[in-house]
N, C-alpha and C positions, 0 to 999 in steps of 0.2 A: 504494500500500500504506500502511495506517495503522499506527502504533505508538503505544501509550499506555503510558508507563512509570509514570506517577503518576496516580492517580485518587482523588477524595475529594470533600469538600464544604466549603463555607465556613460557619462557624458564626456565630450571631448576634453582631454587633458587629465581625466581621472584615471587612477589605477583601479583594478578590479576590487581591491580591498577597500579603497576610499568609496567607491560606488556602493559596495555592499553595506558599509557602515552608514552611509547617508540614507540609503533605502530603508534600512532597519530602523533608523531613528524616525524617518518620515512615516512609515507604516505602522510601527509598533511602539514608538515613543521610547525605545531603548537605545542607550549609547553603549556601543561595544568597540573594542579595539582589535582590529584584524591586521594591523601593520606587520606583525611577525608570523602571520598564518598563511599557508599556501592552500589553494583550492584542493579539495579531494577529487574533484572531477570537473573538467571543463569541456564544453563542446562548442565548436565554432562552425557556423553555417555561413552561407554567402554574405549575409548582412547582420547576423545575430550571433552573439557568443553567450552561452549559458554556463554559469559557474555554480557549483554546489559545494557547500562547506558543512561541517557538522559542528 
């Protein structure tokens, strides 16, 4: 079973970690620090990149 609590996009000039932190705060009101975290899974499509962390 899949659960996605936060979804969004990385804007120009953002790292994947910065985008994930911003989206988490925007959608859940939580401030998290992912600067030293690597994605567990990332998928890149023609115009979209999906990143999954735990």
